PDBQT receptor file of N, H, CA, C and O in Angstrom, charges set to zero:
ATOM      1  N   MET A   1     120.976-106.078  49.605  1.00  0.00    +0.000 N 
ATOM      2  CA  MET A   1     119.720-106.202  49.480  1.00  0.00    +0.000 C 
ATOM      3  C   MET A   1     118.468-105.211  48.571  1.00  0.00    +0.000 C 
ATOM      4  O   MET A   1     118.214-104.072  48.961  1.00  0.00    +0.000 OA
ATOM      5  N   ALA A   2     117.977-105.630  47.719  1.00  0.00    +0.000 N 
ATOM      6  H   ALA A   2     118.184-106.555  47.401  1.00  0.00    +0.000 HD
ATOM      7  CA  ALA A   2     116.397-104.749  47.207  1.00  0.00    +0.000 C 
ATOM      8  C   ALA A   2     116.075-104.248  47.812  1.00  0.00    +0.000 C 
ATOM      9  O   ALA A   2     115.492-104.722  48.787  1.00  0.00    +0.000 OA
ATOM     10  N   ARG A   3     116.280-102.702  47.593  1.00  0.00    +0.000 N 
ATOM     11  H   ARG A   3     116.754-102.317  46.801  1.00  0.00    +0.000 HD
ATOM     12  CA  ARG A   3     114.771-101.934  48.038  1.00  0.00    +0.000 C 
ATOM     13  C   ARG A   3     113.450-102.317  47.727  1.00  0.00    +0.000 C 
ATOM     14  O   ARG A   3     113.063-102.528  46.578  1.00  0.00    +0.000 OA
ATOM     15  N   LYS A   4     112.612-102.429  48.952  1.00  0.00    +0.000 N 
ATOM     16  H   LYS A   4     112.926-102.258  49.886  1.00  0.00    +0.000 HD
ATOM     17  CA  LYS A   4     110.993-102.607  48.885  1.00  0.00    +0.000 C 
ATOM     18  C   LYS A   4     110.453-101.393  48.263  1.00  0.00    +0.000 C 
ATOM     19  O   LYS A   4     110.482-100.198  48.558  1.00  0.00    +0.000 OA
ATOM     20  N   ARG A   5     109.826-102.256  47.069  1.00  0.00    +0.000 N 
ATOM     21  H   ARG A   5     109.803-103.226  46.830  1.00  0.00    +0.000 HD
ATOM     22  CA  ARG A   5     108.993-101.215  45.896  1.00  0.00    +0.000 C 
ATOM     23  C   ARG A   5     107.745-100.571  46.515  1.00  0.00    +0.000 C 
ATOM     24  O   ARG A   5     107.253 -99.536  46.067  1.00  0.00    +0.000 OA
ATOM     25  N   TYR A   6     107.261-101.240  47.568  1.00  0.00    +0.000 N 
ATOM     26  H   TYR A   6     107.660-102.082  47.932  1.00  0.00    +0.000 HD
ATOM     27  CA  TYR A   6     105.920-101.509  47.271  1.00  0.00    +0.000 C 
ATOM     28  C   TYR A   6     105.857-101.334  48.719  1.00  0.00    +0.000 C 
ATOM     29  O   TYR A   6     106.915-101.338  49.349  1.00  0.00    +0.000 OA
ATOM     30  N   ASP A   7     104.599-101.161  49.399  1.00  0.00    +0.000 N 
ATOM     31  H   ASP A   7     103.740-101.158  48.887  1.00  0.00    +0.000 HD
ATOM     32  CA  ASP A   7     103.998-100.482  50.108  1.00  0.00    +0.000 C 
ATOM     33  C   ASP A   7     102.569-101.228  50.531  1.00  0.00    +0.000 C 
ATOM     34  O   ASP A   7     101.510-100.751  50.122  1.00  0.00    +0.000 OA
ATOM     35  N   LEU A   8     102.587-102.413  51.363  1.00  0.00    +0.000 N 
ATOM     36  H   LEU A   8     103.447-102.800  51.695  1.00  0.00    +0.000 HD
ATOM     37  CA  LEU A   8     100.696-102.444  51.344  1.00  0.00    +0.000 C 
ATOM     38  C   LEU A   8     100.186-102.367  53.074  1.00  0.00    +0.000 C 
ATOM     39  O   LEU A   8     100.667-102.423  54.206  1.00  0.00    +0.000 OA
ATOM     40  N   LEU A   9      98.654-102.173  52.244  1.00  0.00    +0.000 N 
ATOM     41  H   LEU A   9      98.264-102.127  51.325  1.00  0.00    +0.000 HD
ATOM     42  CA  LEU A   9      98.558-101.223  53.514  1.00  0.00    +0.000 C 
ATOM     43  C   LEU A   9      97.273-102.134  53.756  1.00  0.00    +0.000 C 
ATOM     44  O   LEU A   9      96.951-102.749  52.740  1.00  0.00    +0.000 OA
ATOM     45  N   VAL A  10      96.514-102.349  54.800  1.00  0.00    +0.000 N 
ATOM     46  H   VAL A  10      96.776-101.849  55.626  1.00  0.00    +0.000 HD
ATOM     47  CA  VAL A  10      95.641-102.289  54.786  1.00  0.00    +0.000 C 
ATOM     48  C   VAL A  10      94.428-101.336  56.097  1.00  0.00    +0.000 C 
ATOM     49  O   VAL A  10      94.592-101.244  57.314  1.00  0.00    +0.000 OA
ATOM     50  N   ASP A  11      93.431-100.841  55.352  1.00  0.00    +0.000 N 
ATOM     51  H   ASP A  11      93.298-100.916  54.364  1.00  0.00    +0.000 HD
ATOM     52  CA  ASP A  11      92.917 -99.834  56.178  1.00  0.00    +0.000 C 
ATOM     53  C   ASP A  11      93.481 -98.681  56.423  1.00  0.00    +0.000 C 
ATOM     54  O   ASP A  11      93.062 -97.813  57.188  1.00  0.00    +0.000 OA
ATOM     55  N   GLY A  12      94.651 -98.656  55.631  1.00  0.00    +0.000 N 
ATOM     56  H   GLY A  12      94.992 -99.362  55.009  1.00  0.00    +0.000 HD
ATOM     57  CA  GLY A  12      95.684 -97.033  55.588  1.00  0.00    +0.000 C 
ATOM     58  C   GLY A  12      96.721 -97.641  55.980  1.00  0.00    +0.000 C 
ATOM     59  O   GLY A  12      97.683 -97.526  55.221  1.00  0.00    +0.000 OA
ATOM     60  N   ARG A  13      96.899 -98.347  57.043  1.00  0.00    +0.000 N 
ATOM     61  H   ARG A  13      96.118 -98.441  57.660  1.00  0.00    +0.000 HD
ATOM     62  CA  ARG A  13      98.362 -98.636  58.490  1.00  0.00    +0.000 C 
ATOM     63  C   ARG A  13      98.773-100.374  57.293  1.00  0.00    +0.000 C 
ATOM     64  O   ARG A  13      98.308-101.462  56.953  1.00  0.00    +0.000 OA
ATOM     65  N   ARG A  14      99.864 -99.524  57.147  1.00  0.00    +0.000 N 
ATOM     66  H   ARG A  14     100.241 -98.640  57.423  1.00  0.00    +0.000 HD
ATOM     67  CA  ARG A  14     101.399-100.559  56.714  1.00  0.00    +0.000 C 
ATOM     68  C   ARG A  14     101.158-101.649  57.476  1.00  0.00    +0.000 C 
ATOM     69  O   ARG A  14     101.021-101.634  58.699  1.00  0.00    +0.000 OA
ATOM     70  N   ARG A  15     101.088-102.871  56.564  1.00  0.00    +0.000 N 
ATOM     71  H   ARG A  15     101.199-102.883  55.570  1.00  0.00    +0.000 HD
ATOM     72  CA  ARG A  15     101.018-104.352  56.784  1.00  0.00    +0.000 C 
ATOM     73  C   ARG A  15     102.234-104.796  56.461  1.00  0.00    +0.000 C 
ATOM     74  O   ARG A  15     102.827-105.298  57.416  1.00  0.00    +0.000 OA
ATOM     75  N   ALA A  16     103.207-104.779  54.754  1.00  0.00    +0.000 N 
ATOM     76  H   ALA A  16     102.726-104.371  53.979  1.00  0.00    +0.000 HD
ATOM     77  CA  ALA A  16     103.414-105.124  54.459  1.00  0.00    +0.000 C 
ATOM     78  C   ALA A  16     104.528-104.695  53.400  1.00  0.00    +0.000 C 
ATOM     79  O   ALA A  16     103.999-103.863  52.663  1.00  0.00    +0.000 OA
ATOM     80  N   LYS A  17     105.669-104.886  53.069  1.00  0.00    +0.000 N 
ATOM     81  H   LYS A  17     106.099-105.562  53.667  1.00  0.00    +0.000 HD
ATOM     82  CA  LYS A  17     106.979-104.126  52.270  1.00  0.00    +0.000 C 
ATOM     83  C   LYS A  17     106.646-105.835  50.778  1.00  0.00    +0.000 C 
ATOM     84  O   LYS A  17     106.356-107.032  50.769  1.00  0.00    +0.000 OA
ATOM     85  N   ALA A  18     106.874-105.050  50.127  1.00  0.00    +0.000 N 
ATOM     86  H   ALA A  18     107.110-104.078  50.134  1.00  0.00    +0.000 HD
ATOM     87  CA  ALA A  18     106.937-106.171  48.580  1.00  0.00    +0.000 C 
ATOM     88  C   ALA A  18     108.248-105.443  47.711  1.00  0.00    +0.000 C 
ATOM     89  O   ALA A  18     108.175-104.220  47.598  1.00  0.00    +0.000 OA
ATOM     90  N   ALA A  19     109.239-106.020  47.196  1.00  0.00    +0.000 N 
ATOM     91  H   ALA A  19     109.298-107.014  47.287  1.00  0.00    +0.000 HD
ATOM     92  CA  ALA A  19     110.299-105.770  46.167  1.00  0.00    +0.000 C 
ATOM     93  C   ALA A  19     109.912-105.237  45.294  1.00  0.00    +0.000 C 
ATOM     94  O   ALA A  19     110.133-104.081  44.932  1.00  0.00    +0.000 OA
ATOM     95  N   ASP A  20     108.582-106.893  44.350  1.00  0.00    +0.000 N 
ATOM     96  H   ASP A  20     108.402-107.832  44.644  1.00  0.00    +0.000 HD
ATOM     97  CA  ASP A  20     107.885-106.958  43.002  1.00  0.00    +0.000 C 
ATOM     98  C   ASP A  20     106.940-107.665  43.019  1.00  0.00    +0.000 C 
ATOM     99  O   ASP A  20     106.584-108.672  43.631  1.00  0.00    +0.000 OA
ATOM    100  N   ASP A  21     106.257-106.521  41.676  1.00  0.00    +0.000 N 
ATOM    101  H   ASP A  21     106.546-105.703  41.178  1.00  0.00    +0.000 HD
ATOM    102  CA  ASP A  21     104.513-107.612  41.493  1.00  0.00    +0.000 C 
ATOM    103  C   ASP A  21     104.479-108.995  42.018  1.00  0.00    +0.000 C 
ATOM    104  O   ASP A  21     103.668-109.023  42.943  1.00  0.00    +0.000 OA
ATOM    105  N   GLU A  22     104.948-110.006  41.843  1.00  0.00    +0.000 N 
ATOM    106  H   GLU A  22     105.606-109.983  41.091  1.00  0.00    +0.000 HD
ATOM    107  CA  GLU A  22     105.125-110.899  42.294  1.00  0.00    +0.000 C 
ATOM    108  C   GLU A  22     104.996-111.270  43.194  1.00  0.00    +0.000 C 
ATOM    109  O   GLU A  22     104.553-112.400  43.401  1.00  0.00    +0.000 OA
ATOM    110  N   GLU A  23     105.497-110.076  44.485  1.00  0.00    +0.000 N 
ATOM    111  H   GLU A  23     105.857-109.158  44.317  1.00  0.00    +0.000 HD
ATOM    112  CA  GLU A  23     105.101-110.782  45.967  1.00  0.00    +0.000 C 
ATOM    113  C   GLU A  23     104.239-109.737  46.088  1.00  0.00    +0.000 C 
ATOM    114  O   GLU A  23     103.646-109.973  47.140  1.00  0.00    +0.000 OA
ATOM    115  N   VAL A  24     103.790-108.659  45.608  1.00  0.00    +0.000 N 
ATOM    116  H   VAL A  24     104.272-108.467  44.753  1.00  0.00    +0.000 HD
ATOM    117  CA  VAL A  24     102.346-107.856  45.685  1.00  0.00    +0.000 C 
ATOM    118  C   VAL A  24     101.087-108.746  45.221  1.00  0.00    +0.000 C 
ATOM    119  O   VAL A  24      99.916-108.577  45.561  1.00  0.00    +0.000 OA
ATOM    120  N   ARG A  25     101.457-109.448  44.610  1.00  0.00    +0.000 N 
ATOM    121  H   ARG A  25     102.408-109.585  44.333  1.00  0.00    +0.000 HD
ATOM    122  CA  ARG A  25     100.204-111.406  43.957  1.00  0.00    +0.000 C 
ATOM    123  C   ARG A  25     100.728-111.968  45.569  1.00  0.00    +0.000 C 
ATOM    124  O   ARG A  25     100.564-111.293  46.585  1.00  0.00    +0.000 OA
ATOM    125  N   ALA A  26     101.071-112.688  45.556  1.00  0.00    +0.000 N 
ATOM    126  H   ALA A  26     101.204-113.237  44.730  1.00  0.00    +0.000 HD
ATOM    127  CA  ALA A  26     101.472-113.433  46.875  1.00  0.00    +0.000 C 
ATOM    128  C   ALA A  26     100.597-112.950  47.731  1.00  0.00    +0.000 C 
ATOM    129  O   ALA A  26      99.379-113.130  47.761  1.00  0.00    +0.000 OA
ATOM    130  N   TRP A  27     101.325-112.279  48.482  1.00  0.00    +0.000 N 
ATOM    131  H   TRP A  27     102.314-112.133  48.457  1.00  0.00    +0.000 HD
ATOM    132  CA  TRP A  27     100.533-111.028  49.632  1.00  0.00    +0.000 C 
ATOM    133  C   TRP A  27      99.035-111.152  49.404  1.00  0.00    +0.000 C 
ATOM    134  O   TRP A  27      98.451-111.961  50.125  1.00  0.00    +0.000 OA
ATOM    135  N   ILE A  28      98.327-110.475  48.513  1.00  0.00    +0.000 N 
ATOM    136  H   ILE A  28      98.801-109.818  47.927  1.00  0.00    +0.000 HD
ATOM    137  CA  ILE A  28      97.170-110.555  48.055  1.00  0.00    +0.000 C 
ATOM    138  C   ILE A  28      96.551-110.981  48.016  1.00  0.00    +0.000 C 
ATOM    139  O   ILE A  28      95.412-110.901  48.476  1.00  0.00    +0.000 OA
ATOM    140  N   GLU A  29      97.236-111.853  47.229  1.00  0.00    +0.000 N 
ATOM    141  H   GLU A  29      98.162-111.917  46.856  1.00  0.00    +0.000 HD
ATOM    142  CA  GLU A  29      96.008-114.111  47.582  1.00  0.00    +0.000 C 
ATOM    143  C   GLU A  29      95.998-113.873  48.703  1.00  0.00    +0.000 C 
ATOM    144  O   GLU A  29      95.053-113.262  49.202  1.00  0.00    +0.000 OA
ATOM    145  N   GLN A  30      97.564-114.492  49.765  1.00  0.00    +0.000 N 
ATOM    146  H   GLN A  30      98.332-114.988  49.359  1.00  0.00    +0.000 HD
ATOM    147  CA  GLN A  30      97.260-114.884  50.928  1.00  0.00    +0.000 C 
ATOM    148  C   GLN A  30      96.357-113.870  51.503  1.00  0.00    +0.000 C 
ATOM    149  O   GLN A  30      95.394-114.434  52.022  1.00  0.00    +0.000 OA
ATOM    150  N   TYR A  31      96.287-112.205  51.639  1.00  0.00    +0.000 N 
ATOM    151  H   TYR A  31      97.069-111.746  51.218  1.00  0.00    +0.000 HD
ATOM    152  CA  TYR A  31      95.421-111.679  52.516  1.00  0.00    +0.000 C 
ATOM    153  C   TYR A  31      94.028-112.455  51.876  1.00  0.00    +0.000 C 
ATOM    154  O   TYR A  31      93.366-113.039  52.733  1.00  0.00    +0.000 OA
ATOM    155  N   ARG A  32      93.620-112.513  50.776  1.00  0.00    +0.000 N 
ATOM    156  H   ARG A  32      94.158-112.038  50.079  1.00  0.00    +0.000 HD
ATOM    157  CA  ARG A  32      92.474-112.662  50.119  1.00  0.00    +0.000 C 
ATOM    158  C   ARG A  32      91.445-113.432  51.159  1.00  0.00    +0.000 C 
ATOM    159  O   ARG A  32      90.356-113.333  51.725  1.00  0.00    +0.000 OA
ATOM    160  N   ALA A  33      92.932-114.509  50.938  1.00  0.00    +0.000 N 
ATOM    161  H   ALA A  33      93.816-114.589  50.478  1.00  0.00    +0.000 HD
ATOM    162  CA  ALA A  33      92.308-116.172  51.165  1.00  0.00    +0.000 C 
ATOM    163  C   ALA A  33      92.172-116.370  52.980  1.00  0.00    +0.000 C 
ATOM    164  O   ALA A  33      91.292-117.159  53.326  1.00  0.00    +0.000 OA
ATOM    165  N   GLU A  34      92.859-115.806  53.929  1.00  0.00    +0.000 N 
ATOM    166  H   GLU A  34      93.573-115.166  53.648  1.00  0.00    +0.000 HD
ATOM    167  CA  GLU A  34      92.878-115.564  55.733  1.00  0.00    +0.000 C 
ATOM    168  C   GLU A  34      91.030-114.562  55.410  1.00  0.00    +0.000 C 
ATOM    169  O   GLU A  34      90.024-114.802  56.078  1.00  0.00    +0.000 OA
ATOM    170  N   HIS A  35      91.111-113.315  54.036  1.00  0.00    +0.000 N 
ATOM    171  H   HIS A  35      91.928-113.120  53.493  1.00  0.00    +0.000 HD
ATOM    172  CA  HIS A  35      89.770-112.891  54.305  1.00  0.00    +0.000 C 
ATOM    173  C   HIS A  35      88.714-113.229  53.845  1.00  0.00    +0.000 C 
ATOM    174  O   HIS A  35      87.855-112.391  54.120  1.00  0.00    +0.000 OA
ATOM    175  N   GLU A  36      88.169-114.412  53.020  1.00  0.00    +0.000 N 
ATOM    176  H   GLU A  36      88.866-115.093  52.796  1.00  0.00    +0.000 HD
ATOM    177  CA  GLU A  36      87.396-114.553  52.087  1.00  0.00    +0.000 C 
ATOM    178  C   GLU A  36      85.719-114.570  52.601  1.00  0.00    +0.000 C 
ATOM    179  O   GLU A  36      84.714-114.296  51.945  1.00  0.00    +0.000 OA
ATOM    180  N   GLU A  37      85.867-115.043  54.173  1.00  0.00    +0.000 N 
ATOM    181  H   GLU A  37      86.683-115.266  54.707  1.00  0.00    +0.000 HD
ATOM    182  CA  GLU A  37      83.998-114.182  54.408  1.00  0.00    +0.000 C 
ATOM    183  C   GLU A  37      84.427-112.881  54.610  1.00  0.00    +0.000 C 
ATOM    184  O   GLU A  37      84.003-112.360  53.579  1.00  0.00    +0.000 OA
ATOM    185  N   ASP A  38      84.796-112.287  55.026  1.00  0.00    +0.000 N 
ATOM    186  H   ASP A  38      85.141-112.710  55.865  1.00  0.00    +0.000 HD
ATOM    187  CA  ASP A  38      85.080-110.888  55.169  1.00  0.00    +0.000 C 
ATOM    188  C   ASP A  38      85.580-109.520  54.702  1.00  0.00    +0.000 C 
ATOM    189  O   ASP A  38      85.315-108.421  55.188  1.00  0.00    +0.000 OA
ATOM    190  N   ASP A  39      86.326-109.806  53.702  1.00  0.00    +0.000 N 
ATOM    191  H   ASP A  39      86.541-110.699  53.307  1.00  0.00    +0.000 HD
ATOM    192  CA  ASP A  39      86.860-109.108  51.935  1.00  0.00    +0.000 C 
ATOM    193  C   ASP A  39      87.504-109.543  51.629  1.00  0.00    +0.000 C 
ATOM    194  O   ASP A  39      88.715-109.324  51.608  1.00  0.00    +0.000 OA
ATOM    195  N   PRO A  40      86.685-110.610  51.152  1.00  0.00    +0.000 N 
ATOM    196  CA  PRO A  40      87.144-111.533  49.818  1.00  0.00    +0.000 C 
ATOM    197  C   PRO A  40      87.922-111.197  48.496  1.00  0.00    +0.000 C 
ATOM    198  O   PRO A  40      88.611-111.932  47.788  1.00  0.00    +0.000 OA
ATOM    199  N   ASP A  41      87.429-109.129  48.309  1.00  0.00    +0.000 N 
ATOM    200  H   ASP A  41      86.870-108.532  48.884  1.00  0.00    +0.000 HD
ATOM    201  CA  ASP A  41      87.767-108.623  47.568  1.00  0.00    +0.000 C 
ATOM    202  C   ASP A  41      89.192-107.295  47.097  1.00  0.00    +0.000 C 
ATOM    203  O   ASP A  41      89.518-106.501  46.215  1.00  0.00    +0.000 OA
ATOM    204  N   ALA A  42      89.649-107.880  48.541  1.00  0.00    +0.000 N 
ATOM    205  H   ALA A  42      89.384-108.525  49.258  1.00  0.00    +0.000 HD
ATOM    206  CA  ALA A  42      90.609-106.851  49.811  1.00  0.00    +0.000 C 
ATOM    207  C   ALA A  42      90.512-105.822  49.159  1.00  0.00    +0.000 C 
ATOM    208  O   ALA A  42      91.404-105.175  48.611  1.00  0.00    +0.000 OA
ATOM    209  N   THR A  43      88.816-105.542  49.222  1.00  0.00    +0.000 N 
ATOM    210  H   THR A  43      88.091-106.068  49.667  1.00  0.00    +0.000 HD
ATOM    211  CA  THR A  43      88.049-103.554  49.737  1.00  0.00    +0.000 C 
ATOM    212  C   THR A  43      89.334-102.757  50.634  1.00  0.00    +0.000 C 
ATOM    213  O   THR A  43      89.628-101.562  50.650  1.00  0.00    +0.000 OA
ATOM    214  N   HIS A  44      89.597-103.249  50.939  1.00  0.00    +0.000 N 
ATOM    215  H   HIS A  44      89.357-104.220  50.926  1.00  0.00    +0.000 HD
ATOM    216  CA  HIS A  44      90.425-103.159  52.835  1.00  0.00    +0.000 C 
ATOM    217  C   HIS A  44      91.940-102.748  52.360  1.00  0.00    +0.000 C 
ATOM    218  O   HIS A  44      92.408-101.745  52.898  1.00  0.00    +0.000 OA
ATOM    219  N   VAL A  45      92.821-103.504  51.306  1.00  0.00    +0.000 N 
ATOM    220  H   VAL A  45      92.441-104.320  50.869  1.00  0.00    +0.000 HD
ATOM    221  CA  VAL A  45      93.963-102.993  50.892  1.00  0.00    +0.000 C 
ATOM    222  C   VAL A  45      94.309-101.778  50.017  1.00  0.00    +0.000 C 
ATOM    223  O   VAL A  45      93.487-101.416  49.175  1.00  0.00    +0.000 OA
ATOM    224  N   GLN A  46      95.170-101.296  50.126  1.00  0.00    +0.000 N 
ATOM    225  H   GLN A  46      95.838-101.590  50.810  1.00  0.00    +0.000 HD
ATOM    226  CA  GLN A  46      96.112-100.264  49.592  1.00  0.00    +0.000 C 
ATOM    227  C   GLN A  46      97.099-100.863  49.111  1.00  0.00    +0.000 C 
ATOM    228  O   GLN A  46      97.688-101.621  49.882  1.00  0.00    +0.000 OA
ATOM    229  N   VAL A  47      97.628-100.731  47.658  1.00  0.00    +0.000 N 
ATOM    230  H   VAL A  47      97.149-100.115  47.032  1.00  0.00    +0.000 HD
ATOM    231  CA  VAL A  47      99.344-100.729  47.322  1.00  0.00    +0.000 C 
ATOM    232  C   VAL A  47      99.763 -99.116  46.939  1.00  0.00    +0.000 C 
ATOM    233  O   VAL A  47      99.080 -98.355  46.253  1.00  0.00    +0.000 OA
ATOM    234  N   LEU A  48     100.629 -98.916  47.356  1.00  0.00    +0.000 N 
ATOM    235  H   LEU A  48     101.184 -99.535  47.913  1.00  0.00    +0.000 HD
ATOM    236  CA  LEU A  48     101.731 -98.058  46.773  1.00  0.00    +0.000 C 
ATOM    237  C   LEU A  48     102.737 -98.246  46.504  1.00  0.00    +0.000 C 
ATOM    238  O   LEU A  48     103.585 -98.848  47.163  1.00  0.00    +0.000 OA
ATOM    239  N   ARG A  49     102.870 -97.578  45.086  1.00  0.00    +0.000 N 
ATOM    240  H   ARG A  49     102.181 -97.089  44.551  1.00  0.00    +0.000 HD
ATOM    241  CA  ARG A  49     104.294 -97.706  44.409  1.00  0.00    +0.000 C 
ATOM    242  C   ARG A  49     105.665 -96.128  45.140  1.00  0.00    +0.000 C 
ATOM    243  O   ARG A  49     105.534 -94.911  45.274  1.00  0.00    +0.000 OA
ATOM    244  N   ASN A  50     106.838 -97.133  45.416  1.00  0.00    +0.000 N 
ATOM    245  H   ASN A  50     106.945 -98.121  45.308  1.00  0.00    +0.000 HD
ATOM    246  CA  ASN A  50     107.433 -96.085  46.163  1.00  0.00    +0.000 C 
ATOM    247  C   ASN A  50     108.269 -95.926  44.560  1.00  0.00    +0.000 C 
ATOM    248  O   ASN A  50     108.613 -96.840  43.811  1.00  0.00    +0.000 OA
ATOM    249  N   ALA A  51     108.428 -94.511  44.384  1.00  0.00    +0.000 N 
ATOM    250  H   ALA A  51     108.149 -93.768  44.992  1.00  0.00    +0.000 HD
ATOM    251  CA  ALA A  51     109.278 -94.467  43.123  1.00  0.00    +0.000 C 
ATOM    252  C   ALA A  51     111.473 -94.827  43.989  1.00  0.00    +0.000 C 
ATOM    253  O   ALA A  51     112.046 -95.117  45.038  1.00  0.00    +0.000 OA
ATOM    254  N   PRO A  52     111.715 -94.536  42.686  1.00  0.00    +0.000 N 
ATOM    255  CA  PRO A  52     112.859 -94.550  43.635  1.00  0.00    +0.000 C 
ATOM    256  C   PRO A  52     113.965 -93.554  44.353  1.00  0.00    +0.000 C 
ATOM    257  O   PRO A  52     113.178 -92.641  44.602  1.00  0.00    +0.000 OA
ATOM    258  N   GLY A  53     115.091 -93.133  44.807  1.00  0.00    +0.000 N 
ATOM    259  H   GLY A  53     115.731 -93.875  44.605  1.00  0.00    +0.000 HD
ATOM    260  CA  GLY A  53     115.275 -92.075  45.264  1.00  0.00    +0.000 C 
ATOM    261  C   GLY A  53     115.116 -91.432  46.410  1.00  0.00    +0.000 C 
ATOM    262  O   GLY A  53     113.931 -91.546  46.722  1.00  0.00    +0.000 OA
ATOM    263  N   PHE A  54     115.732 -90.775  47.249  1.00  0.00    +0.000 N 
ATOM    264  H   PHE A  54     116.695 -90.682  46.995  1.00  0.00    +0.000 HD
ATOM    265  CA  PHE A  54     115.655 -89.953  48.122  1.00  0.00    +0.000 C 
ATOM    266  C   PHE A  54     114.440 -89.195  48.256  1.00  0.00    +0.000 C 
ATOM    267  O   PHE A  54     113.773 -89.196  49.290  1.00  0.00    +0.000 OA
ATOM    268  N   PHE A  55     114.131 -88.512  47.160  1.00  0.00    +0.000 N 
ATOM    269  H   PHE A  55     114.673 -88.512  46.319  1.00  0.00    +0.000 HD
ATOM    270  CA  PHE A  55     112.628 -87.569  47.326  1.00  0.00    +0.000 C 
ATOM    271  C   PHE A  55     111.877 -88.056  46.745  1.00  0.00    +0.000 C 
ATOM    272  O   PHE A  55     110.963 -87.281  46.463  1.00  0.00    +0.000 OA
ATOM    273  N   GLY A  56     111.720 -89.286  46.275  1.00  0.00    +0.000 N 
ATOM    274  H   GLY A  56     112.461 -89.916  46.505  1.00  0.00    +0.000 HD
ATOM    275  CA  GLY A  56     110.795 -90.877  45.101  1.00  0.00    +0.000 C 
ATOM    276  C   GLY A  56     109.406 -89.860  45.524  1.00  0.00    +0.000 C 
ATOM    277  O   GLY A  56     109.331 -89.037  46.437  1.00  0.00    +0.000 OA
ATOM    278  N   SER A  57     108.363 -90.253  44.502  1.00  0.00    +0.000 N 
ATOM    279  H   SER A  57     108.424 -90.921  43.761  1.00  0.00    +0.000 HD
ATOM    280  CA  SER A  57     107.273 -90.357  45.021  1.00  0.00    +0.000 C 
ATOM    281  C   SER A  57     106.016 -91.250  44.907  1.00  0.00    +0.000 C 
ATOM    282  O   SER A  57     105.904 -91.641  43.745  1.00  0.00    +0.000 OA
ATOM    283  N   VAL A  58     105.011 -91.718  45.730  1.00  0.00    +0.000 N 
ATOM    284  H   VAL A  58     105.102 -91.401  46.674  1.00  0.00    +0.000 HD
ATOM    285  CA  VAL A  58     104.166 -92.488  45.911  1.00  0.00    +0.000 C 
ATOM    286  C   VAL A  58     103.636 -92.648  44.724  1.00  0.00    +0.000 C 
ATOM    287  O   VAL A  58     104.079 -91.937  43.822  1.00  0.00    +0.000 OA
ATOM    288  N   GLU A  59     102.504 -93.665  44.405  1.00  0.00    +0.000 N 
ATOM    289  H   GLU A  59     102.144 -94.243  45.138  1.00  0.00    +0.000 HD
ATOM    290  CA  GLU A  59     101.269 -93.855  43.583  1.00  0.00    +0.000 C 
ATOM    291  C   GLU A  59     100.307 -94.347  44.038  1.00  0.00    +0.000 C 
ATOM    292  O   GLU A  59     100.031 -93.512  44.899  1.00  0.00    +0.000 OA
ATOM    293  N   LEU A  60      99.603 -95.061  44.105  1.00  0.00    +0.000 N 
ATOM    294  H   LEU A  60      99.827 -95.739  43.405  1.00  0.00    +0.000 HD
ATOM    295  CA  LEU A  60      98.450 -95.679  44.395  1.00  0.00    +0.000 C 
ATOM    296  C   LEU A  60      98.092 -96.477  43.217  1.00  0.00    +0.000 C 
ATOM    297  O   LEU A  60      97.533 -96.210  42.153  1.00  0.00    +0.000 OA
ATOM    298  N   VAL A  61      98.605 -97.575  43.756  1.00  0.00    +0.000 N 
ATOM    299  H   VAL A  61      99.059 -97.792  44.621  1.00  0.00    +0.000 HD
ATOM    300  CA  VAL A  61      97.770 -98.570  42.494  1.00  0.00    +0.000 C 
ATOM    301  C   VAL A  61      96.569 -98.969  42.806  1.00  0.00    +0.000 C 
ATOM    302  O   VAL A  61      95.908 -98.723  43.815  1.00  0.00    +0.000 OA
ATOM    303  N   PRO A  62      96.264 -99.737  41.687  1.00  0.00    +0.000 N 
ATOM    304  CA  PRO A  62      94.670-100.435  41.578  1.00  0.00    +0.000 C 
ATOM    305  C   PRO A  62      95.111-102.134  42.287  1.00  0.00    +0.000 C 
ATOM    306  O   PRO A  62      95.934-102.855  41.722  1.00  0.00    +0.000 OA
ATOM    307  N   ARG A  63      94.336-102.574  43.685  1.00  0.00    +0.000 N 
ATOM    308  H   ARG A  63      93.668-101.989  44.144  1.00  0.00    +0.000 HD
ATOM    309  CA  ARG A  63      94.757-103.206  44.155  1.00  0.00    +0.000 C 
ATOM    310  C   ARG A  63      94.384-104.965  42.809  1.00  0.00    +0.000 C 
ATOM    311  O   ARG A  63      94.961-106.052  42.770  1.00  0.00    +0.000 OA
ATOM    312  N   GLU A  64      93.414-104.505  42.111  1.00  0.00    +0.000 N 
ATOM    313  H   GLU A  64      92.946-103.622  42.142  1.00  0.00    +0.000 HD
ATOM    314  CA  GLU A  64      93.177-105.452  40.548  1.00  0.00    +0.000 C 
ATOM    315  C   GLU A  64      94.147-105.550  39.630  1.00  0.00    +0.000 C 
ATOM    316  O   GLU A  64      94.230-106.632  39.049  1.00  0.00    +0.000 OA
ATOM    317  N   ASP A  65      94.613-105.027  39.457  1.00  0.00    +0.000 N 
ATOM    318  H   ASP A  65      94.546-104.148  39.930  1.00  0.00    +0.000 HD
ATOM    319  CA  ASP A  65      96.596-104.927  38.769  1.00  0.00    +0.000 C 
ATOM    320  C   ASP A  65      97.103-106.283  39.385  1.00  0.00    +0.000 C 
ATOM    321  O   ASP A  65      97.844-107.015  38.729  1.00  0.00    +0.000 OA
ATOM    322  N   PHE A  66      96.613-106.666  40.901  1.00  0.00    +0.000 N 
ATOM    323  H   PHE A  66      96.011-106.071  41.434  1.00  0.00    +0.000 HD
ATOM    324  CA  PHE A  66      97.970-107.703  40.751  1.00  0.00    +0.000 C 
ATOM    325  C   PHE A  66      96.875-109.365  41.078  1.00  0.00    +0.000 C 
ATOM    326  O   PHE A  66      97.366-110.476  41.276  1.00  0.00    +0.000 OA
ATOM    327  N   PHE A  67      95.651-109.101  41.049  1.00  0.00    +0.000 N 
ATOM    328  H   PHE A  67      95.252-108.199  40.887  1.00  0.00    +0.000 HD
ATOM    329  CA  PHE A  67      94.878-109.900  41.507  1.00  0.00    +0.000 C 
ATOM    330  C   PHE A  67      95.082-111.535  39.406  1.00  0.00    +0.000 C 
ATOM    331  O   PHE A  67      95.253-111.372  38.198  1.00  0.00    +0.000 OA
ATOM    332  N   ARG A  68      94.932-112.494  40.154  1.00  0.00    +0.000 N 
ATOM    333  H   ARG A  68      94.793-112.626  41.135  1.00  0.00    +0.000 HD
ATOM    334  CA  ARG A  68      94.987-113.505  39.383  1.00  0.00    +0.000 C 
ATOM    335  C   ARG A  68      93.983-114.198  38.642  1.00  0.00    +0.000 C 
ATOM    336  O   ARG A  68      94.288-115.171  37.952  1.00  0.00    +0.000 OA
TER     337      ARG A  68
């Protein structure tokens, strides 16, 4: 089982995990479609990249990096 590399948050609460960039893109695309009226730019979404290892670090990645 692959380790989930990303945490996807909305307003600071985790809503999903993703293993790779493509999963993040798909999740954000679905989120934007579902929130076309109230959050079309996914402003409320935060993407965290988890570094490997027990004491790995976490990096905030711009959500725009995953827009198609």
